[in-house]
C-alpha positions in Angstrom: -36.5 87.9 -142.4 -39.0 86.4 -144.8 -40.6 88.5 -147.6 -43.8 87.1 -149.2 -45.5 87.9 -152.5 -48.8 86.2 -153.1 -50.3 86.1 -156.6 -53.1 83.6 -155.6 -55.6 86.4 -155.7 -58.4 87.7 -157.9 -60.1 84.8 -159.8 -58.1 82.3 -157.9 -60.0 83.0 -154.7 -63.0 81.4 -156.3 -61.3 78.8 -158.4 -59.5 75.8 -156.8 -55.9 75.7 -157.7 -52.6 74.2 -156.8 -49.9 76.6 -155.8 -46.3 76.8 -157.1 -44.0 78.3 -154.5 -40.7 79.9 -155.5 -38.1 80.4 -152.7 -35.1 82.6 -153.0 -32.5 83.1 -150.3 -29.9 85.7 -149.7 -28.0 85.3 -146.4 -30.5 85.1 -143.6 -33.3 86.6 -145.8 -35.8 84.6 -147.8 -38.3 85.6 -150.5 -41.4 83.4 -151.1 -43.5 83.9 -154.2 -46.7 82.0 -154.6 -48.2 81.6 -158.1 -51.3 79.5 -159.1 -50.6 76.2 -160.8 -54.1 75.3 -161.9 -55.4 72.1 -163.4 -56.7 72.4 -167.0 -60.3 72.6 -165.9 -59.5 75.4 -163.5 -57.8 77.3 -166.3 -60.9 77.2 -168.4 -63.1 78.2 -165.4 -60.7 81.1 -164.5 -60.7 82.5 -168.1 -64.5 82.4 -168.1 -64.5 84.5 -165.0 -62.0 86.9 -166.6 -64.3 87.0 -169.7 -67.3 87.9 -167.4 -65.3 90.6 -165.6 -64.2 92.0 -168.9 -67.8 92.5 -170.0 -69.0 93.8 -166.7 -66.1 96.0 -165.6 -63.8 96.9 -168.4 -66.0 97.0 -171.4 -68.0 100.1 -170.2 -64.9 102.2 -169.3 -64.0 104.8 -171.9 -60.4 105.4 -172.9 -59.8 108.2 -170.5 -61.0 106.2 -167.5 -58.9 103.1 -168.5 -55.8 105.2 -168.8 -56.5 106.9 -165.4 -57.3 103.7 -163.6 -54.2 101.8 -165.0 -51.7 104.6 -164.4 -53.1 105.3 -160.9 -53.0 101.6 -160.0 -49.3 101.4 -161.1 -48.2 104.8 -159.6 -46.6 103.1 -156.6 -44.1 101.5 -158.8 -42.4 104.9 -159.2 -42.4 105.6 -155.5 -39.1 104.3 -154.0 -40.8 104.0 -150.6 -43.6 101.6 -151.8 -43.5 98.0 -150.6 -43.5 96.6 -154.2 -40.6 98.8 -155.4 -38.5 98.0 -152.3 -39.1 94.3 -152.8 -38.2 94.5 -156.5 -35.0 96.4 -155.9 -34.1 94.1 -153.0 -34.7 90.8 -154.7 -34.2 91.2 -158.5 -30.4 91.5 -158.2 -30.5 88.2 -156.2 -32.7 86.5 -158.7 -31.1 87.8 -161.9 -27.6 88.6 -161.0 -27.9 92.2 -162.3 -26.2 94.9 -160.3 -28.5 96.8 -157.9 -27.8 100.1 -159.6 -28.7 98.6 -163.0 -31.9 97.2 -161.6 -32.8 100.6 -160.0 -32.2 102.7 -163.1 -33.6 100.1 -165.5 -36.8 99.8 -163.6 -37.3 103.5 -163.3 -36.9 104.0 -167.1 -39.1 101.1 -167.9 -41.9 101.9 -165.5 -42.1 105.5 -166.7 -43.6 104.1 -169.9 -46.8 103.5 -167.9 -47.5 107.1 -167.1 -50.7 108.6 -168.5 -49.1 110.5 -171.3 -47.2 107.4 -172.4 -50.2 105.2 -172.3 -52.1 107.7 -174.5 -49.2 107.7 -176.9 -49.3 103.9 -177.1 -52.8 104.1 -178.5 -52.3 107.1 -180.7 -49.3 105.6 -182.4 -51.2 102.6 -183.8 -54.8 103.8 -184.0 -56.4 106.5 -186.2 -58.3 107.7 -183.1 -57.9 105.9 -179.7 -61.6 106.4 -179.2 -62.2 103.7 -181.9 -61.7 101.2 -179.1 -65.0 102.5 -177.6 -67.1 103.3 -180.7 -66.8 103.8 -184.5 -64.9 106.9 -185.6 -64.7 108.5 -189.1 -61.8 107.2 -191.1 -59.7 108.7 -193.9 -61.5 106.8 -196.6 -64.8 108.4 -195.8 -66.2 105.5 -193.9 -66.2 104.5 -190.2 -63.8 102.2 -188.3 -63.7 100.5 -184.9 -61.1 98.4 -183.1 -62.0 95.5 -180.9 -59.5 93.9 -178.5 -59.7 90.3 -177.4 -62.0 89.5 -174.5 -59.2 87.5 -172.9 -55.6 88.0 -173.9 -53.2 85.2 -173.0 -49.4 85.6 -172.8 -46.5 83.3 -172.2 -43.4 85.3 -171.1 -39.6 84.8 -170.9 -37.6 85.8 -167.9 -34.4 87.3 -169.4 -35.4 90.9 -168.7 -37.2 91.9 -165.5 -40.8 93.0 -165.8 -41.3 92.0 -169.4 -44.7 90.6 -168.5 -46.0 94.0 -167.5 -45.9 95.2 -171.1 -48.8 93.2 -172.3 -50.6 93.1 -169.0 -50.9 96.9 -169.5 -51.5 96.9 -173.2 -54.2 94.3 -172.8 -56.1 96.5 -170.3 -55.7 99.4 -172.7 -57.5 97.6 -175.5 -60.2 96.4 -173.1 -58.9 92.8 -172.6 -58.6 90.8 -169.5 -55.2 89.2 -169.3 -53.9 85.8 -168.1 -50.1 85.5 -167.9 -48.0 82.4 -167.7 -44.9 83.7 -165.9 -41.4 82.4 -166.2 -39.8 80.6 -163.3 -36.6 82.7 -163.9 -38.4 85.9 -163.0 -41.9 85.7 -161.6 -41.4 88.5 -159.2 -42.4 91.6 -161.2 -45.6 90.1 -162.6 -46.6 88.9 -159.1 -45.7 92.2 -157.5 -47.8 94.1 -160.1 -50.8 91.8 -159.6 -50.4 92.3 -155.8 -50.0 96.1 -156.2 -53.1 96.4 -158.4 -55.1 94.2 -156.1 -54.2 96.6 -153.2 -54.8 99.9 -155.1 -57.7 99.0 -157.4 -59.3 95.6 -156.5 -61.8 96.0 -159.4 -59.0 96.3 -161.9 -57.3 93.3 -160.4 -60.3 91.1 -161.3 -59.2 91.5 -164.9 -55.7 89.9 -164.4 -54.6 86.4 -163.5 -51.2 84.8 -163.2 -50.4 81.2 -163.7 -47.3 79.0 -163.8 -46.5 75.4 -165.0 -43.3 73.9 -166.2 -42.5 74.2 -169.9 -43.9 71.3 -171.9 -47.0 70.8 -169.8 -49.2 70.2 -172.9 -52.5 69.6 -171.0 -52.3 73.0 -169.3 -51.0 74.7 -172.4 -53.9 73.3 -174.5 -56.4 74.5 -171.9 -54.9 78.0 -172.1 -54.9 77.9 -176.0 -58.6 76.9 -176.0 -59.6 79.6 -173.5 -58.1 82.8 -174.8 -59.0 84.9 -177.8 -55.4 86.0 -178.7 -52.0 84.8 -177.6 -48.7 86.7 -177.1 -45.5 84.6 -176.7 -42.0 85.7 -175.7 -39.5 82.9 -176.2 -37.2 81.1 -178.6 -38.0 81.0 -182.3 -38.5 77.3 -182.1 -41.0 77.6 -179.2 -43.0 80.2 -181.0 -43.0 78.1 -184.2 -44.2 75.1 -182.3 -47.0 76.9 -180.6 -48.1 78.6 -183.8 -48.5 75.1 -185.4 -50.4 73.7 -182.4 -52.9 76.5 -182.2 -53.3 77.0 -186.0 -56.9 78.0 -186.7 -57.9 78.3 -183.1 -56.4 81.6 -181.9 -54.2 84.3 -183.4 -50.6 84.4 -182.2 -48.3 87.3 -181.8 -44.7 86.1 -181.3 -41.6 87.9 -180.1 -38.6 85.6 -180.6 -34.9 85.8 -180.6 -33.5 89.1 -181.9 -30.0 90.7 -182.1 -29.0 94.3 -182.6 -26.0 96.3 -184.0 -24.4 99.6 -183.6 -23.3 101.8 -186.6 -20.8 104.6 -185.9 -19.9 107.2 -188.5 -16.5 108.8 -188.9 -17.7 112.1 -187.4 -18.4 110.3 -184.1 -14.7 109.6 -183.9 -13.5 113.2 -183.8 -11.6 114.4 -180.8 -14.4 116.4 -179.2 -17.0 113.6 -179.4 -15.2 110.2 -179.3 -15.3 110.0 -175.5 -19.1 110.5 -175.5 -19.4 108.0 -178.4 -17.5 105.4 -176.4 -19.5 106.1 -173.2 -22.8 105.7 -174.9 -21.7 102.5 -176.8 -20.4 101.0 -173.5 -23.8 101.7 -171.9 -25.7 99.8 -174.6 -23.3 96.8 -174.4 -23.4 96.7 -170.6 -27.1 97.2 -169.7 -28.8 93.9 -168.9 -25.6 92.1 -169.7 -26.7 91.9 -173.4 -29.7 89.7 -172.5 -32.0 92.3 -174.2 -33.0 92.0 -177.9 -31.8 95.6 -178.2 -28.2 94.8 -177.0 -25.6 95.4 -179.7 -23.3 92.5 -180.4 -21.4 93.9 -183.3 -20.3 97.6 -183.7 -19.7 98.7 -187.3 -17.3 101.7 -187.3 -16.6 103.8 -190.4 -13.0 104.4 -191.3 -11.6 107.8 -192.1 -12.2 109.7 -188.9 -9.7 111.4 -186.6 -9.5 108.1 -184.7 -9.7 104.6 -186.2 -12.1 101.8 -185.4 -9.3 99.9 -183.5 -8.8 102.8 -181.2 -12.6 103.0 -180.5 -12.4 99.3 -179.6 -9.5 99.9 -177.2 -11.4 102.7 -175.5 -14.6 100.6 -175.4 -12.6 97.9 -173.5 -11.6 100.5 -170.9 -15.2 101.7 -170.7 -16.5 98.1 -170.0 -13.9 97.8 -167.3 -15.3 100.9 -165.7 -18.8 99.3 -165.8 -17.4 96.2 -164.2 -16.2 98.3 -161.3 -19.4 100.4 -160.8 -22.0 97.8 -162.0 -20.4 94.3 -162.1 -21.7 91.8 -164.6 -23.9 89.2 -163.0 -22.9 85.6 -162.4 -23.1 83.2 -165.3 -23.3 79.4 -165.4 -20.0 77.5 -165.8 -20.7 76.6 -169.5 -21.4 80.2 -170.3 -18.2 81.3 -168.6 -16.3 78.8 -170.7 -18.0 79.9 -173.9 -17.0 83.5 -173.2 -13.4 82.5 -172.6 -13.3 80.3 -175.7 -14.9 83.0 -177.9 -12.3 85.6 -176.9 -9.4 83.1 -177.1 -10.3 81.9 -180.6 -9.9 85.4 -181.9 -6.6 85.9 -180.2 -5.2 83.3 -182.6 -6.7 84.9 -185.7 -4.4 87.2 -187.8 -5.2 90.9 -188.0 -7.6 90.7 -185.0 -7.1 92.5 -181.7 -8.6 91.3 -178.4 -9.1 93.0 -175.0 -10.7 91.2 -172.1 -11.1 91.2 -168.3 -8.6 88.9 -166.5 -11.6 86.7 -165.6 -13.4 87.3 -169.0 -16.2 89.4 -167.4 -16.1 91.4 -170.6 -14.4 91.1 -173.9 -13.9 93.3 -176.9 -12.6 92.1 -180.3 -11.6 94.3 -183.3 -11.1 92.9 -186.8 -12.8 92.1 -190.1 -14.6 88.7 -189.7 -16.1 86.8 -192.6 -19.4 86.4 -190.9 -21.4 88.1 -188.2 -19.4 87.3 -185.0 -22.3 87.1 -182.5 -20.7 86.5 -179.1 -22.0 84.6 -176.0 -23.5 87.8 -174.7 -22.5 89.0 -171.2 -20.7 92.1 -172.4 -18.9 90.7 -175.4 -18.6 93.0 -178.5 -16.9 92.8 -181.9 -15.8 96.1 -183.5 -15.8 95.8 -187.3 -14.2 98.5 -189.6 -16.3 99.5 -192.6 -15.5 101.8 -195.5 -18.8 103.5 -195.8 -22.3 103.7 -194.3 -24.3 102.2 -197.2 -22.8 99.5 -199.4 -20.4 98.3 -196.7 -23.2 98.2 -194.0 -26.0 96.5 -196.0 -24.5 93.1 -196.2 -24.2 92.9 -192.4 -27.8 93.8 -192.0 -28.9 91.2 -194.5 -26.9 88.5 -192.8 -29.0 89.0 -189.7 -32.4 89.0 -191.2 -34.9 88.0 -189.8 -33.3 88.3 -186.4 -32.2 92.0 -186.7 -34.0 94.3 -184.4 -32.4 97.6 -183.3 -29.6 99.6 -184.9 -28.0 102.2 -182.7 -26.4 105.0 -184.7 -23.9 107.8 -184.1 -24.2 109.5 -187.5 -24.9 113.1 -188.5 -28.6 113.5 -189.5 -27.7 114.9 -193.0 -25.9 111.6 -193.7 -28.3 109.2 -192.0 -31.6 110.3 -193.5 -30.7 109.4 -197.2 -29.7 105.9 -196.0 -33.0 105.1 -194.3 -34.8 103.7 -197.3 -32.1 101.2 -198.2 -31.6 100.2 -194.5 -35.4 99.5 -194.2 -35.3 97.3 -197.3 -32.4 95.5 -195.8 -34.4 94.4 -192.8 -33.8 97.1 -190.2 -37.0 97.6 -188.0 -35.8 100.2 -185.5 -33.2 103.0 -185.4 -32.2 105.0 -182.4 -29.3 106.9 -181.1 -26.3 105.2 -179.5 -26.7 105.1 -175.8 -30.5 104.7 -175.9 -30.9 101.3 -177.5 -32.7 100.0 -174.4 -35.1 102.9 -174.1 -38.2 102.0 -176.1 -40.5 104.9 -176.8 -44.3 104.5 -176.3 -45.8 103.0 -179.4 -42.5 101.8 -180.9 -42.7 99.4 -183.8 -42.0 96.2 -181.9 -39.9 93.9 -184.2 -41.4 95.8 -187.2 -45.0 95.3 -186.0 -47.5 97.3 -184.0 -47.8 96.8 -180.2 -51.4 97.8 -180.1 -52.7 97.2 -183.6 -51.4 93.6 -183.5 -53.7 92.9 -180.6 -57.0 94.1 -182.0 -59.3 93.3 -184.9 -60.8 96.1 -187.0 -64.2 96.7 -188.4 -64.8 99.1 -191.2 -68.0 100.6 -192.6 -67.7 101.4 -196.3 -67.8 105.0 -197.5 -71.3 106.0 -198.4 -73.0 103.1 -196.7 -74.7 105.0 -194.0 -75.8 107.7 -196.4 -77.3 105.1 -198.8 -79.3 103.6 -196.0 -81.2 106.9 -195.7 -83.4 105.7 -198.5 -84.9 103.2 -196.1 -85.9 105.9 -193.6 -89.6 106.6 -193.9 -89.0 110.3 -193.2 -87.2 110.6 -196.5 -90.0 109.1 -198.6 
């Protein structure tokens, strides 16, 4: 059987382009994905068509219509019987190595963020009044404000987490932007399926989206993209983002999402007899999901001493929990060099005094417990280091500071009465997001992405000073 996904649609039906074909095989089945690989001139022509469509189609739509059209077009993603959803669940495990159950549950959680109530919250989180994308609104200073999205938003995405390209495809449409996306060869499927789905359910909306692909380092095509868009979003390594920022300096604003790591902090109360099993279950879930490829995956687990059970016992129970995950949702395959890195990482700690190590016979997970001198970031793929700490403030802050500016999420299992007084010092130490253990991968609508604003970072603001309109009444003949 051959499944086909064709992203050579929309503007590419009127612009000549080469086509990049990705083939994936699983037994007797084959998946073929076709993505445009345009020449530099075609990129410029396509973005001009996107710019025209933005003015003619998207610009007149008020907020309520945009939300309705977007969510309606994407509704089939949450239908397990839809062609796109079945193709995603059939082939993402093949492409990424993630367990089928993990893909199913992860996609469901992620795609729910594009329901109408969540899309509304995206805008409300960052904007004084979401209607300011349509017209000026009164602001708190007594003047008027309006937000304007880029005519064409460009994005370059990574392929470590399925569907990451959807985030700014949707956000761009919300802020009245057409969007051109350079997909990753590691996971072009979700973006291609989304484009195909929107083309099928709302062809007019599909005219505002375009997908492209070219190998990394193709400077001619990259420069054509940089010259053609009004704002650029990049997911990738910190060095890649830094390089692109330098190359586009003065031409286009850049929003970059680079390498990030996360931690878990567990208070002594979470180690009491009645709750320790739940603490371990939630912690194991955060470590196992997406095999720690997500920026929100915890690599070190800081555990407060003084509870009913000690940090070392939590580590031992966590090892048993990761073994259960290996049975129900096995870790995906890894390249030989990564497999060797995991083995070497675990083995080096076994020769260290006062350190305990647990691992799968084939090193498909590893847990280490001890007090290292530096942050022991492992080789991902379900490797975690449990570190005992004496308290939740002074003993935790040095670990936060060591990870700045790479620290993203901190998962917590701490009573509210103890956590809230710590928030100010934690923020000053570089923490940008705090959530409960077990939900580190569940991002709420409008969350502060790496300490920034998902929507506000995409738009420009215009303000009318307080009293300006009133002062202009003196120029109205009717007042003379």
